DOLO-734913 format. One record per atom (N, C-alpha, C): residue in three letters; x negated, y negated, z negated. Coordinates in steps of 0.1 Angstrom, whole numbers, plus 5000, padded with zeros to 4 digits. Example, Ala and Ser with C-alpha at 12.3 -4.5 7.8 and 13.67 -1.06 7.14 Angstrom:
2
("Ala"; (4868; 5057; 4922))
("Ala"; (4877; 5045; 4922))
("Ala"; (4868; 5033; 4922))
("Ser"; (4872; 5022; 4929))
("Ser"; (4863; 5011; 4929))
("Ser"; (4871; 5000; 4921))
***
This chain:
222
("Met"; (8385; 2828; 7928))
("Met"; (8398; 2823; 7923))
("Met"; (8408; 2834; 7922))
("Pro"; (8415; 2835; 7911))
("Pro"; (8425; 2846; 7910))
("Pro"; (8437; 2842; 7919))
("Thr"; (8444; 2853; 7924))
("Thr"; (8456; 2851; 7932))
("Thr"; (8468; 2848; 7923))
("Ala"; (8475; 2837; 7926))
("Ala"; (8487; 2834; 7919))
("Ala"; (8499; 2842; 7923))
("Leu"; (8506; 2848; 7914))
("Leu"; (8517; 2856; 7917))
("Leu"; (8529; 2852; 7908))
("Lys"; (8541; 2851; 7914))
("Lys"; (8553; 2848; 7907))
("Lys"; (8560; 2861; 7905))
("Ile"; (8564; 2864; 7892))
("Ile"; (8570; 2877; 7889))
("Ile"; (8584; 2874; 7882))
("Asp"; (8594; 2879; 7888))
("Asp"; (8608; 2879; 7882))
("Asp"; (8610; 2892; 7876))
("Phe"; (8612; 2892; 7863))
("Phe"; (8614; 2905; 7856))
("Phe"; (8629; 2905; 7852))
("Val"; (8637; 2913; 7860))
("Val"; (8651; 2914; 7858))
("Val"; (8654; 2926; 7848))
("Ser"; (8660; 2922; 7837))
("Ser"; (8661; 2932; 7827))
("Ser"; (8672; 2929; 7817))
("Asp"; (8675; 2939; 7808))
("Asp"; (8685; 2936; 7797))
("Asp"; (8678; 2939; 7784))
("Val"; (8681; 2931; 7774))
("Val"; (8675; 2933; 7760))
("Val"; (8677; 2947; 7755))
("Ser"; (8689; 2953; 7758))
("Ser"; (8693; 2966; 7752))
("Ser"; (8687; 2978; 7760))
("Cys"; (8679; 2975; 7770))
("Cys"; (8673; 2986; 7778))
("Cys"; (8660; 2990; 7773))
("Pro"; (8658; 3002; 7768))
("Pro"; (8645; 3007; 7763))
("Pro"; (8634; 3007; 7774))
("Trp"; (8638; 3011; 7786))
("Trp"; (8628; 3012; 7797))
("Trp"; (8623; 2998; 7801))
("Cys"; (8631; 2988; 7798))
("Cys"; (8627; 2974; 7800))
("Cys"; (8616; 2970; 7791))
("Ala"; (8617; 2975; 7778))
("Ala"; (8606; 2972; 7768))
("Ala"; (8593; 2979; 7773))
("Ile"; (8595; 2991; 7777))
("Ile"; (8583; 2999; 7782))
("Ile"; (8577; 2992; 7794))
("Gly"; (8586; 2988; 7804))
("Gly"; (8581; 2982; 7816))
("Gly"; (8574; 2969; 7814))
("Leu"; (8579; 2961; 7805))
("Leu"; (8573; 2948; 7802))
("Leu"; (8559; 2950; 7795))
("Ser"; (8558; 2959; 7786))
("Ser"; (8546; 2962; 7779))
("Ser"; (8535; 2967; 7789))
("Ala"; (8540; 2976; 7798))
("Ala"; (8531; 2982; 7808))
("Ala"; (8526; 2971; 7818))
("Leu"; (8536; 2962; 7822))
("Leu"; (8532; 2951; 7831))
("Leu"; (8522; 2942; 7825))
("Glu"; (8524; 2938; 7812))
("Glu"; (8515; 2930; 7805))
("Glu"; (8501; 2936; 7804))
("Leu"; (8501; 2949; 7802))
("Leu"; (8488; 2957; 7801))
("Leu"; (8481; 2956; 7814))
("Ala"; (8488; 2958; 7825))
("Ala"; (8483; 2957; 7839))
("Ala"; (8477; 2944; 7841))
("Leu"; (8484; 2933; 7837))
("Leu"; (8479; 2919; 7840))
("Leu"; (8467; 2916; 7832))
("Gln"; (8466; 2922; 7820))
("Gln"; (8453; 2921; 7812))
("Gln"; (8441; 2927; 7820))
("Arg"; (8444; 2939; 7826))
("Arg"; (8433; 2946; 7833))
("Arg"; (8430; 2938; 7846))
("Leu"; (8439; 2930; 7851))
("Leu"; (8437; 2922; 7863))
("Leu"; (8432; 2908; 7861))
("Gln"; (8429; 2905; 7849))
("Gln"; (8424; 2891; 7846))
("Gln"; (8412; 2888; 7855))
("Gly"; (8412; 2876; 7860))
("Gly"; (8402; 2872; 7870))
("Gly"; (8405; 2875; 7884))
("Glu"; (8414; 2885; 7886))
("Glu"; (8419; 2888; 7900))
("Glu"; (8433; 2882; 7903))
("Val"; (8441; 2883; 7893))
("Val"; (8455; 2879; 7894))
("Val"; (8459; 2869; 7883))
("Glu"; (8466; 2859; 7886))
("Glu"; (8472; 2850; 7876))
("Glu"; (8487; 2849; 7878))
("Ala"; (8494; 2856; 7869))
("Ala"; (8509; 2857; 7871))
("Ala"; (8517; 2849; 7861))
("Val"; (8528; 2844; 7866))
("Val"; (8538; 2837; 7857))
("Val"; (8550; 2846; 7858))
("Ile"; (8555; 2851; 7846))
("Ile"; (8567; 2859; 7845))
("Ile"; (8579; 2851; 7841))
("His"; (8589; 2853; 7849))
("His"; (8602; 2846; 7847))
("His"; (8612; 2858; 7844))
("Phe"; (8619; 2857; 7832))
("Phe"; (8628; 2867; 7828))
("Phe"; (8642; 2864; 7833))
("Gln"; (8648; 2873; 7841))
("Gln"; (8661; 2871; 7847))
("Gln"; (8671; 2881; 7841))
("Pro"; (8684; 2876; 7840))
("Pro"; (8694; 2884; 7832))
("Pro"; (8700; 2895; 7840))
("Phe"; (8703; 2906; 7833))
("Phe"; (8710; 2917; 7838))
("Phe"; (8717; 2924; 7826))
("Glu"; (8730; 2926; 7827))
("Glu"; (8737; 2932; 7816))
("Glu"; (8741; 2946; 7819))
("Leu"; (8736; 2956; 7812))
("Leu"; (8740; 2970; 7814))
("Leu"; (8754; 2973; 7810))
("Asn"; (8759; 2965; 7800))
("Asn"; (8773; 2967; 7795))
("Asn"; (8780; 2954; 7793))
("Pro"; (8783; 2947; 7804))
("Pro"; (8789; 2933; 7802))
("Pro"; (8802; 2933; 7795))
("Asp"; (8809; 2944; 7795))
("Asp"; (8822; 2945; 7788))
("Asp"; (8822; 2950; 7774))
("Met"; (8810; 2952; 7769))
("Met"; (8808; 2957; 7755))
("Met"; (8815; 2947; 7745))
("Pro"; (8824; 2952; 7737))
("Pro"; (8831; 2942; 7727))
("Pro"; (8822; 2939; 7715))
("Ala"; (8826; 2929; 7708))
("Ala"; (8819; 2925; 7695))
("Ala"; (8819; 2937; 7686))
("Gly"; (8808; 2939; 7679))
("Gly"; (8807; 2951; 7670))
("Gly"; (8800; 2963; 7677))
("Gly"; (8800; 2963; 7690))
("Gly"; (8793; 2973; 7698))
("Gly"; (8799; 2987; 7697))
("Gln"; (8791; 2997; 7701))
("Gln"; (8795; 3011; 7701))
("Gln"; (8784; 3020; 7697))
("Asp"; (8787; 3031; 7690))
("Asp"; (8777; 3040; 7687))
("Asp"; (8770; 3045; 7699))
("Ile"; (8756; 3045; 7698))
("Ile"; (8748; 3048; 7710))
("Ile"; (8750; 3062; 7716))
("Gly"; (8752; 3072; 7707))
("Gly"; (8754; 3086; 7711))
("Gly"; (8767; 3087; 7719))
("Glu"; (8777; 3081; 7713))
("Glu"; (8791; 3081; 7719))
("Glu"; (8790; 3074; 7733))
("His"; (8783; 3063; 7733))
("His"; (8782; 3055; 7746))
("His"; (8775; 3063; 7757))
("Leu"; (8764; 3069; 7753))
("Leu"; (8756; 3076; 7763))
("Leu"; (8764; 3089; 7768))
("Thr"; (8771; 3095; 7759))
("Thr"; (8779; 3107; 7763))
("Thr"; (8790; 3102; 7773))
("Gln"; (8797; 3091; 7770))
("Gln"; (8807; 3086; 7779))
("Gln"; (8802; 3081; 7792))
("Lys"; (8790; 3075; 7792))
("Lys"; (8785; 3068; 7804))
("Lys"; (8778; 3079; 7813))
("Tyr"; (8770; 3088; 7807))
("Tyr"; (8762; 3097; 7815))
("Tyr"; (8765; 3112; 7813))
("Gly"; (8774; 3115; 7803))
("Gly"; (8777; 3129; 7801))
("Gly"; (8766; 3136; 7794))
("Ser"; (8757; 3129; 7787))
("Ser"; (8746; 3136; 7781))
("Ser"; (8750; 3142; 7767))
("Thr"; (8743; 3152; 7763))
("Thr"; (8745; 3159; 7750))
("Thr"; (8736; 3152; 7739))
("Pro"; (8739; 3154; 7727))
("Pro"; (8730; 3149; 7716))
("Pro"; (8716; 3155; 7717))
("Ala"; (8715; 3167; 7721))
("Ala"; (8701; 3173; 7723))
("Ala"; (8694; 3166; 7734))
("Gln"; (8700; 3164; 7745))
("Gln"; (8694; 3157; 7757))
("Gln"; (8690; 3142; 7752))
("Gln"; (8699; 3136; 7745))
("Gln"; (8696; 3122; 7740))
("Gln"; (8684; 3122; 7731))
("Ala"; (8683; 3132; 7722))
("Ala"; (8671; 3132; 7713))
("Ala"; (8658; 3134; 7721))
("Gln"; (8659; 3142; 7732))
("Gln"; (8647; 3145; 7740))
("Gln"; (8643; 3132; 7747))
("Ile"; (8653; 3125; 7753))
("Ile"; (8650; 3112; 7760))
("Ile"; (8644; 3102; 7750))
("Arg"; (8650; 3102; 7738))
("Arg"; (8645; 3092; 7728))
("Arg"; (8631; 3095; 7725))
("Glu"; (8627; 3108; 7724))
("Glu"; (8613; 3111; 7721))
("Glu"; (8604; 3107; 7732))
("Thr"; (8608; 3109; 7745))
("Thr"; (8601; 3105; 7757))
("Thr"; (8599; 3090; 7756))
("Ile"; (8609; 3083; 7754))
("Ile"; (8608; 3068; 7753))
("Ile"; (8599; 3064; 7742))
("Arg"; (8599; 3070; 7730))
("Arg"; (8590; 3067; 7719))
("Arg"; (8576; 3069; 7723))
("Gln"; (8573; 3080; 7730))
("Gln"; (8559; 3083; 7734))
("Gln"; (8554; 3073; 7745))
("Arg"; (8563; 3071; 7755))
("Arg"; (8559; 3061; 7765))
("Arg"; (8557; 3047; 7760))
("Gly"; (8565; 3043; 7750))
("Gly"; (8563; 3031; 7743))
("Gly"; (8549; 3030; 7736))
("Ala"; (8546; 3041; 7729))
("Ala"; (8533; 3042; 7721))
("Ala"; (8521; 3040; 7731))
("Glu"; (8523; 3046; 7743))
("Glu"; (8512; 3045; 7753))
("Glu"; (8508; 3031; 7756))
("Val"; (8519; 3022; 7756))
("Val"; (8516; 3008; 7760))
("Val"; (8518; 2998; 7749))
("Gly"; (8518; 3003; 7736))
("Gly"; (8518; 2995; 7724))
("Gly"; (8531; 2989; 7720))
("Phe"; (8542; 2996; 7724))
("Phe"; (8555; 2991; 7719))
("Phe"; (8561; 3002; 7710))
("Ala"; (8564; 2997; 7698))
("Ala"; (8569; 3007; 7687))
("Ala"; (8584; 3007; 7688))
("Phe"; (8590; 3019; 7691))
("Phe"; (8604; 3022; 7690))
("Phe"; (8608; 3028; 7677))
("Ser"; (8620; 3025; 7672))
("Ser"; (8625; 3032; 7660))
("Ser"; (8627; 3047; 7664))
("Pro"; (8622; 3057; 7656))
("Pro"; (8623; 3071; 7660))
("Pro"; (8638; 3075; 7660))
("Glu"; (8647; 3068; 7653))
("Glu"; (8661; 3071; 7653))
("Glu"; (8668; 3065; 7665))
("Gly"; (8661; 3057; 7673))
("Gly"; (8668; 3050; 7685))
("Gly"; (8675; 3038; 7680))
("Arg"; (8684; 3033; 7689))
("Arg"; (8690; 3020; 7686))
("Arg"; (8702; 3021; 7676))
("Gly"; (8708; 3032; 7674))
("Gly"; (8719; 3033; 7665))
("Gly"; (8732; 3029; 7672))
("Arg"; (8733; 3016; 7676))
("Arg"; (8745; 3011; 7683))
("Arg"; (8740; 3003; 7694))
("Ile"; (8749; 3001; 7704))
("Ile"; (8746; 2992; 7715))
("Ile"; (8755; 2980; 7715))
("Tyr"; (8750; 2968; 7718))
("Tyr"; (8758; 2956; 7716))
("Tyr"; (8758; 2948; 7729))
("Asn"; (8767; 2938; 7729))
("Asn"; (8768; 2929; 7740))
("Asn"; (8756; 2919; 7739))
("Thr"; (8750; 2917; 7751))
("Thr"; (8737; 2909; 7751))
("Thr"; (8738; 2896; 7758))
("Phe"; (8751; 2891; 7761))
("Phe"; (8752; 2879; 7769))
("Phe"; (8746; 2867; 7762))
("Asn"; (8748; 2866; 7749))
("Asn"; (8743; 2854; 7742))
("Asn"; (8728; 2854; 7741))
("Ala"; (8722; 2866; 7741))
("Ala"; (8707; 2867; 7741))
("Ala"; (8702; 2862; 7755))
("His"; (8710; 2865; 7766))
("His"; (8706; 2860; 7779))
("His"; (8707; 2845; 7780))
("Arg"; (8717; 2839; 7773))
("Arg"; (8719; 2825; 7773))
("Arg"; (8707; 2818; 7767))
("Leu"; (8702; 2824; 7756))
("Leu"; (8691; 2819; 7749))
("Leu"; (8678; 2820; 7757))
("Leu"; (8677; 2831; 7764))
("Leu"; (8665; 2834; 7772))
("Leu"; (8665; 2824; 7784))
("His"; (8676; 2820; 7789))
("His"; (8677; 2810; 7800))
("His"; (8672; 2797; 7794))
("Trp"; (8677; 2793; 7783))
("Trp"; (8672; 2781; 7776))
("Trp"; (8657; 2781; 7774))
("Ala"; (8652; 2792; 7769))
("Ala"; (8638; 2793; 7766))
("Ala"; (8630; 2792; 7779))
("Gly"; (8635; 2797; 7790))
("Gly"; (8629; 2796; 7803))
("Gly"; (8628; 2782; 7808))
("Glu"; (8637; 2774; 7804))
("Glu"; (8637; 2760; 7808))
("Glu"; (8626; 2752; 7799))
("Thr"; (8624; 2758; 7787))
("Thr"; (8613; 2752; 7779))
("Thr"; (8599; 2755; 7784))
("Gly"; (8598; 2768; 7789))
("Gly"; (8585; 2772; 7795))
("Gly"; (8584; 2787; 7795))
("Pro"; (8576; 2792; 7805))
("Pro"; (8574; 2807; 7806))
("Pro"; (8568; 2813; 7794))
("Val"; (8559; 2806; 7787))
("Val"; (8552; 2812; 7775))
("Val"; (8563; 2814; 7764))
("Gln"; (8571; 2804; 7762))
("Gln"; (8582; 2804; 7752))
("Gln"; (8592; 2815; 7755))
("Gln"; (8596; 2816; 7768))
("Gln"; (8606; 2826; 7772))
("Gln"; (8600; 2840; 7769))
("Arg"; (8588; 2842; 7772))
("Arg"; (8582; 2855; 7770))
("Arg"; (8581; 2859; 7756))
("Ala"; (8578; 2849; 7747))
("Ala"; (8578; 2851; 7733))
("Ala"; (8591; 2855; 7727))
("Leu"; (8602; 2848; 7732))
("Leu"; (8615; 2852; 7728))
("Leu"; (8620; 2865; 7733))
("Lys"; (8616; 2869; 7745))
("Lys"; (8620; 2882; 7751))
("Lys"; (8613; 2893; 7742))
("Arg"; (8601; 2891; 7739))
("Arg"; (8594; 2901; 7731))
("Arg"; (8601; 2903; 7717))
("Ala"; (8604; 2891; 7711))
("Ala"; (8611; 2891; 7698))
("Ala"; (8624; 2898; 7698))
("Leu"; (8632; 2896; 7709))
("Leu"; (8645; 2902; 7711))
("Leu"; (8644; 2917; 7713))
("Leu"; (8634; 2921; 7721))
("Leu"; (8632; 2936; 7723))
("Leu"; (8628; 2943; 7711))
("Gln"; (8620; 2936; 7702))
("Gln"; (8616; 2943; 7690))
("Gln"; (8627; 2944; 7680))
("Ala"; (8636; 2933; 7680))
("Ala"; (8647; 2933; 7671))
("Ala"; (8657; 2945; 7675))
("Cys"; (8658; 2947; 7688))
("Cys"; (8667; 2957; 7693))
("Cys"; (8662; 2971; 7691))
("His"; (8650; 2973; 7696))
("His"; (8645; 2987; 7697))
("His"; (8636; 2992; 7686))
("Arg"; (8629; 2982; 7679))
("Arg"; (8621; 2986; 7667))
("Arg"; (8629; 2985; 7654))
("Asp"; (8637; 2974; 7653))
("Asp"; (8644; 2971; 7641))
("Asp"; (8659; 2975; 7641))
("Arg"; (8664; 2979; 7652))
("Arg"; (8678; 2984; 7653))
("Arg"; (8688; 2973; 7648))
("Gln"; (8686; 2961; 7653))
("Gln"; (8695; 2950; 7648))
("Gln"; (8707; 2948; 7658))
("Asp"; (8717; 2941; 7653))
("Asp"; (8729; 2938; 7660))
("Asp"; (8726; 2927; 7670))
("Met"; (8724; 2930; 7683))
("Met"; (8720; 2920; 7693))
("Met"; (8731; 2910; 7697))
("Gly"; (8743; 2912; 7691))
("Gly"; (8753; 2902; 7693))
("Gly"; (8755; 2893; 7682))
("Ala"; (8747; 2895; 7671))
("Ala"; (8749; 2887; 7659))
("Ala"; (8740; 2874; 7659))
("Asp"; (8746; 2863; 7657))
("Asp"; (8739; 2850; 7657))
("Asp"; (8726; 2850; 7649))
("Met"; (8727; 2855; 7636))
("Met"; (8716; 2855; 7627))
("Met"; (8704; 2863; 7633))
("Val"; (8707; 2874; 7640))
("Val"; (8696; 2882; 7646))
("Val"; (8690; 2874; 7657))
("Leu"; (8698; 2868; 7665))
("Leu"; (8693; 2860; 7677))
("Leu"; (8685; 2848; 7672))
("Leu"; (8689; 2841; 7661))
("Leu"; (8683; 2830; 7656))
("Leu"; (8669; 2834; 7649))
("Ala"; (8669; 2845; 7643))
("Ala"; (8656; 2850; 7637))
("Ala"; (8646; 2852; 7648))
("Ala"; (8651; 2858; 7660))
("Ala"; (8641; 2860; 7671))
("Ala"; (8637; 2846; 7677))
("Val"; (8646; 2836; 7677))
("Val"; (8642; 2823; 7682))
("Val"; (8631; 2817; 7672))
("Gln"; (8633; 2819; 7659))
("Gln"; (8623; 2814; 7650))
("Gln"; (8610; 2821; 7651))
("Gln"; (8610; 2834; 7653))
("Gln"; (8598; 2842; 7655))
("Gln"; (8590; 2837; 7668))
("Ala"; (8598; 2833; 7678))
("Ala"; (8592; 2829; 7690))
("Ala"; (8587; 2814; 7689))
("Gly"; (8589; 2807; 7678))
("Gly"; (8585; 2794; 7676))
("Gly"; (8593; 2783; 7684))
("Leu"; (8606; 2787; 7686))
("Leu"; (8615; 2778; 7693))
("Leu"; (8624; 2770; 7683))
("Asp"; (8631; 2760; 7688))
("Asp"; (8639; 2752; 7680))
("Asp"; (8652; 2759; 7675))
("Val"; (8653; 2763; 7663))
("Val"; (8664; 2771; 7658))
("Val"; (8677; 2763; 7658))
("Ala"; (8677; 2750; 7655))
("Ala"; (8689; 2741; 7655))
("Ala"; (8694; 2740; 7669))
("Arg"; (8686; 2739; 7679))
("Arg"; (8690; 2738; 7693))
("Arg"; (8696; 2751; 7697))
("Ala"; (8690; 2762; 7693))
("Ala"; (8696; 2775; 7696))
("Ala"; (8710; 2777; 7690))
("Gln"; (8711; 2772; 7678))
("Gln"; (8724; 2773; 7671))
("Gln"; (8735; 2766; 7678))
("Ala"; (8731; 2754; 7683))
("Ala"; (8741; 2746; 7691))
("Ala"; (8745; 2753; 7704))
("Ile"; (8735; 2760; 7710))
("Ile"; (8738; 2767; 7723))
("Ile"; (8748; 2779; 7719))
("Leu"; (8745; 2786; 7709))
("Leu"; (8754; 2797; 7705))
("Leu"; (8768; 2793; 7701))
("Ala"; (8769; 2781; 7696))
("Ala"; (8782; 2775; 7692))
("Ala"; (8790; 2770; 7704))
("Ser"; (8784; 2770; 7715))
("Ser"; (8791; 2764; 7727))
("Ser"; (8790; 2775; 7738))
("Asp"; (8794; 2771; 7751))
("Asp"; (8793; 2780; 7762))
("Asp"; (8781; 2776; 7771))
("Glu"; (8772; 2768; 7766))
("Glu"; (8761; 2763; 7773))
("Glu"; (8753; 2774; 7780))
("Phe"; (8749; 2772; 7792))
("Phe"; (8741; 2782; 7800))
("Phe"; (8749; 2794; 7804))
("Ala"; (8762; 2795; 7801))
("Ala"; (8770; 2807; 7805))
("Ala"; (8771; 2808; 7820))
("Arg"; (8774; 2797; 7826))
("Arg"; (8776; 2796; 7841))
("Arg"; (8762; 2800; 7848))
("Glu"; (8751; 2794; 7843))
("Glu"; (8738; 2797; 7849))
("Glu"; (8735; 2812; 7848))
("Val"; (8737; 2818; 7836))
("Val"; (8734; 2832; 7835))
("Val"; (8743; 2841; 7844))
("Arg"; (8756; 2838; 7845))
("Arg"; (8765; 2845; 7854))
("Arg"; (8760; 2844; 7868))
("Glu"; (8756; 2832; 7872))
("Glu"; (8752; 2830; 7886))
("Glu"; (8739; 2838; 7889))
("Gln"; (8730; 2838; 7879))
("Gln"; (8717; 2846; 7881))
("Gln"; (8720; 2861; 7882))
("Glu"; (8729; 2866; 7873))
("Glu"; (8733; 2880; 7873))
("Glu"; (8739; 2884; 7887))
("Ala"; (8748; 2875; 7891))
("Ala"; (8755; 2878; 7904))
("Ala"; (8745; 2877; 7916))
("Phe"; (8735; 2868; 7915))
("Phe"; (8725; 2867; 7925))
("Phe"; (8717; 2881; 7927))
("Tyr"; (8712; 2886; 7916))
("Tyr"; (8704; 2898; 7916))
("Tyr"; (8713; 2911; 7920))
("Thr"; (8725; 2912; 7915))
("Thr"; (8733; 2923; 7919))
("Thr"; (8737; 2923; 7933))
("Ser"; (8739; 2910; 7938))
("Ser"; (8743; 2909; 7952))
("Ser"; (8731; 2912; 7962))
("His"; (8719; 2911; 7956))
("His"; (8707; 2915; 7964))
("His"; (8702; 2929; 7961))
("Gly"; (8711; 2937; 7956))
("Gly"; (8708; 2952; 7955))
("Gly"; (8702; 2956; 7942))
("Ile"; (8701; 2948; 7932))
("Ile"; (8696; 2952; 7919))
("Ile"; (8707; 2958; 7910))
("His"; (8707; 2971; 7908))
("His"; (8717; 2978; 7901))
("His"; (8712; 2986; 7889))
("Ser"; (8699; 2986; 7887))
("Ser"; (8693; 2992; 7876))
("Ser"; (8680; 2984; 7872))
("Val"; (8677; 2985; 7859))
("Val"; (8666; 2977; 7854))
("Val"; (8656; 2986; 7846))
("Pro"; (8644; 2981; 7844))
("Pro"; (8638; 2969; 7849))
("Pro"; (8636; 2969; 7864))
("Ala"; (8638; 2957; 7870))
("Ala"; (8634; 2955; 7884))
("Ala"; (8624; 2943; 7884))
("Val"; (8612; 2946; 7889))
("Val"; (8601; 2936; 7889))
("Val"; (8599; 2932; 7903))
("Ile"; (8602; 2919; 7905))
("Ile"; (8602; 2913; 7919))
("Ile"; (8590; 2903; 7919))
("Val"; (8581; 2906; 7928))
("Val"; (8568; 2898; 7930))
("Val"; (8569; 2890; 7942))
("Asn"; (8567; 2877; 7940))
("Asn"; (8567; 2867; 7951))
("Asn"; (8580; 2867; 7959))
("Ser"; (8591; 2870; 7952))
("Ser"; (8605; 2871; 7957))
("Ser"; (8607; 2881; 7969))
("Arg"; (8597; 2890; 7971))
("Arg"; (8599; 2899; 7982))
("Arg"; (8594; 2914; 7979))
("His"; (8586; 2916; 7969))
("His"; (8581; 2930; 7966))
("His"; (8588; 2935; 7954))
("Leu"; (8595; 2946; 7955))
("Leu"; (8602; 2952; 7943))
("Leu"; (8595; 2964; 7937))
("Ile"; (8592; 2964; 7924))
("Ile"; (8587; 2975; 7917))
("Ile"; (8598; 2979; 7907))
("Ser"; (8604; 2991; 7909))
("Ser"; (8616; 2995; 7901))
("Ser"; (8612; 3004; 7889))
("Gly"; (8618; 3002; 7878))
("Gly"; (8617; 3011; 7866))
("Gly"; (8606; 3008; 7857))
("Gly"; (8606; 3015; 7846))
("Gly"; (8596; 3013; 7835))
("Gly"; (8583; 3021; 7839))
("Gln"; (8576; 3016; 7849))
("Gln"; (8564; 3023; 7854))
("Gln"; (8552; 3023; 7844))
("Pro"; (8543; 3032; 7846))
("Pro"; (8531; 3032; 7838))
("Pro"; (8523; 3019; 7842))
("Ala"; (8514; 3015; 7833))
("Ala"; (8505; 3003; 7836))
("Ala"; (8497; 3005; 7848))
("Gly"; (8492; 3017; 7851))
("Gly"; (8484; 3020; 7863))
("Gly"; (8492; 3017; 7876))
("Val"; (8505; 3020; 7876))
("Val"; (8513; 3018; 7888))
("Val"; (8514; 3003; 7890))
("Phe"; (8517; 2995; 7880))
("Phe"; (8518; 2981; 7881))
("Phe"; (8505; 2975; 7886))
("Glu"; (8494; 2980; 7880))
("Glu"; (8481; 2974; 7883))
("Glu"; (8478; 2976; 7898))
("Gln"; (8480; 2988; 7903))
("Gln"; (8478; 2992; 7917))
("Gln"; (8486; 2983; 7926))
("Ala"; (8499; 2982; 7923))
("Ala"; (8509; 2975; 7931))
("Ala"; (8505; 2960; 7932))
("Leu"; (8502; 2954; 7920))
("Leu"; (8499; 2940; 7919))
("Leu"; (8486; 2937; 7927))
("Arg"; (8476; 2946; 7926))
("Arg"; (8464; 2944; 7932))
("Arg"; (8466; 2944; 7948))
("Gln"; (8474; 2953; 7952))
("Gln"; (8477; 2954; 7967))
("Gln"; (8485; 2942; 7972))
("Ile"; (8495; 2937; 7964))
("Ile"; (8502; 2925; 7968))
("Ile"; (8493; 2913; 7968))
("Ala"; (8484; 2912; 7958))
("Ala"; (8475; 2901; 7957))
("Ala"; (8466; 2901; 7970))
("Ala"; (8461; 2913; 7973))
("Ala"; (8452; 2914; 7985))
("Ala"; (8460; 2910; 7998))
("Glu"; (8472; 2914; 7999))
("Glu"; (8480; 2910; 8011))
("Glu"; (8483; 2895; 8011))
("Ser"; (8485; 2889; 7999))
("Ser"; (8488; 2875; 7999))
("Ser"; (8475; 2867; 8003))
("Glu"; (8464; 2872; 7998))
("Glu"; (8451; 2865; 8002))
("Glu"; (8448; 2866; 8017))
("Ser"; (8452; 2878; 8022))
("Ser"; (8449; 2881; 8036))
("Ser"; (8458; 2872; 8045))
("Ala"; (8471; 2871; 8041))
("Ala"; (8481; 2862; 8048))
("Ala"; (8477; 2848; 8047))
("Ala"; (8472; 2843; 8036))
("Ala"; (8467; 2829; 8034))
("Ala"; (8455; 2826; 8042))
("Gly"; (8446; 2837; 8043))
("Gly"; (8434; 2834; 8050))
("Gly"; (8435; 2835; 8065))
***
């Protein structure tokens, strides 16, 4: 019998390393089929909660936030593109272009999570592709609704959520929960509420860690 694992994937739609980390985690879980049975729950984290509507040029933003130069940013972009290609995630070679507020995306992900983990994962992937492959405005309702449709979810229901403040409190509470427990960078992969794997790790790292956690769980249960 495969070992059941609960995985909380704390991340932001606008984070390229989160796209890499998720793809690598999914690859690791494919390799562990028969050994591990994992359910992934996506938890909210905002890298830029104060980002205004319309967003900000990504180069300008990275220079302000990290002091990086255009040359350094181009180098990191190429590293990200290569790491994505290794795990089957296609990034736009030009990068994101602009960075946007992602709070409404998190509200929709919370709703999708209440529908079910499969639906939430489909929406997460659609949102990551819209952001990092297609360079879309992640604060725009039409972009978010297109991702909802791609994930096979109820577009009219999503439209009603966006027109209201539904799930805003729940998202804020979840964000506060994880930051208060020491999560200040993403992706943060939390297994069975106690094991933390930080960063967009290669698939092999996830595979090794999950196999070890599964073995420990079986040992404790036995």
